[in-house]
N, C-alpha and C positions, 0 to 999 in steps of 0.2 A: 612646707610640710604637705600641702594638698597635692594629691596625685591626679594624673590625667584620667578621667572617667571613661569607661567603655560605653558603647552605644546603649547597651541594656541599662547600665547604671544611670546614664543621662535620662532615659525614659522614666526610670523609677524616681529619680530626683525631681523631675518635672511633676510627677504625680503627687509627691510629698508636698511640694510647694503649693499646688492647687488645693490640696486638702486642708492645709494649715490655716488657722486663724489666730492672730496674735492677741494677747490679753487686753490690749488697749486699742485694737483696730477700730472699734466702734466710736472711739473718741478722736479719730484722725481729723475729721472736719472741725471739731471743736478746738483742737490744738491749733489748727491753721488759722481759724478765725480769731482765736484768743491771743495769738502772737502779735506783737507790736514791732513793726520794722524799726530797727535802730535801738530798740530798748530791750525787748526780751522775746524769745521764741521758744516753743516747746514742741518736741516731736518724739515719737517712739522709734527706736531702732530695734526691730524685732528679729528673732531667730538667730541671735548670735550663738556661737559655740561657747559653752561655758563648762569648765571641768573643775571639780573640786579635788584638791590633792592634799593628802596628809602624808608627810614624809620628813624625816630629819635631813635638813639640807646639807649637813656635814657628813652624812653617811655615803656609802658607795651608791645606794639607791638614789639618794638625793643628787649625786653627781650625774647619774644616768638620766634622771628626769630633767635636770637643768640643761643637759645637752639637747633635749627635745624642745624645750621652751625657749632656750636662749639665755637661761639664767633663772635663779630663784632669789627673790628679794630677801634682804637680811635684817630689815628693821621695820618697825611700825610705820605704816603709811607709804612705804616704798613700793614702786612699780617698776618692773623690768620689762622692756619692750624689745622685741627682736623678730624680724621677718613676718610682721603682721600679727604676732602673738604677744599679748600682754599678760603678765603674771602679777597679781595683786597680793600683797601680804595681808593675811587675816589673823595670823598668830605665829608663834615661833616655829610650829610645824604644820601650819595650815595655810593654803594658798588657793586663789581662784584664778584659773587661766581663762582668758577671754580672747576670742578670735572670730573672724568673719564666719558666716554660716557655711561657706563652702569647705571649711575645715572639718565639718561634722561627718561622721562615718556614713550616715544615711544618705548623704549627698555626694558620696564618692571620695570624701576626704579620709584622713587616717589619724587625726590627732588623738582622739580618745584611745584608739587601739595602740598607738605608738607609746603613749604615756603609760598605759597598762603594761605593755611589754617592757618598758624601761624599769618600772617598779619590780616586775617579776614576782618572785615568791618572798621578797623581803618585806619587813614590817612596814605598813603604810596603807594607803587607800587612794584609789582613783575612781571618781564617780562622775558620770555624765549628768550635769545639772542644767543642761541647755533649756529644758522646759520648766525649770524651777523658778527662774526669774525672767523678767523682761528688762529692757533698758530704756530709760527716758534721757533725752538730751535737752538740757536747759542752757540757753546761751544768750548773750547780749549784755549791754552795759548795766542792766537792772537785774540780771540773773542772781547776783549775790544778795541783793536786797530782797528778792522773792524768797530765797532760802532762809535768810535771817529771821523771817517771821515765825518760823517753826522748827528751826534746827539749832541745837544747843552748842554746836561746835563754833569756835572762833574762826570765822571765814575770812578775816582780813588777810589780804595777800602777803603781809609780812609773816603771817602764821601758817596759813594754808597755801602752800605754793603749788604752782602747776606741776602735774605729775605725781600728786599725792592722792592716795585712796584710803578712806577710813570708814569703819562701821559706825553708824549713828542712827538717829531717828529724825524723820521729817513728818510733821503732822501726826506724831505718835506712832508712825509706821517704821519698823526697823528696815534699814536700807544700807547699801554700800554706796558711799559718795566718792566719786572719782573726779578730781579737778583735772581735766585734760588740757586746758589752755587757760589763759588769764581770765577770759570771760565765758568759759564753757565748762559745764559740769555734766557728767554722766551719773545717773541715779539708777541703782539696781534694786527694785522692790520685788518681793515674791509675787508670782503671777496672780495669786488670789487677792492681793492688795492693789493691783494695777489700776482698777477703776476708781477706787477711793482716792489713791494718791494723785492720779491724773486730774481728778476734779478738784482736789485740794490745791494743787499747783495752779490750775486755771483760775481759781478764786483768788489766789494770792497775786496773780498777774493782773487782775482786772483793773486795779487803780492806774496802771501805766498806760491803759488805753484811753484815759481821759486827756483831752486836749489841754487841760490845766496843768498837767504834770510836765515839767521841762525835760 
């Protein structure tokens, strides 16, 4: 979906990147020092393109939108991935599209515009939410244990399978939790909660830094 940028667009994109500060950028060093090799690691994946969509997936507009994203999920927890774009089910007519930052219009991409064009004048909504949330990635053999301290979902792999995304709370903060691999989770908090949740997760990880923990 991302198009080749012109020289002028490249300069503008570079300026955008220089000016931006991610919601948890100030915690990067703490995330690195709080991570425990082989057990659990935490990092921020900032500036992802995120687009909120409301559309009836069975309608003509839903078919056109699905052609841009590579498909729309049909059931709770389902994620459809295609060509670097992942679409998460949030409700029967509500979806979150997640893609790398280069898909964003301000960086020469065209994803938001293409989705808006696909929806056209039909009933629905396409909203750029890229600045609304940041993304934390929690991974490692102890990642599930860290989450289980403050997340009410049943995170056992028999229940929460890789490739599943659900709305929940972690540390009393509303998030979208996406299990991308057997030991890897992506967590989407609103930007205003990034500092609080980042520190909460660090505190939950602390016990695994102890040499007494196998």
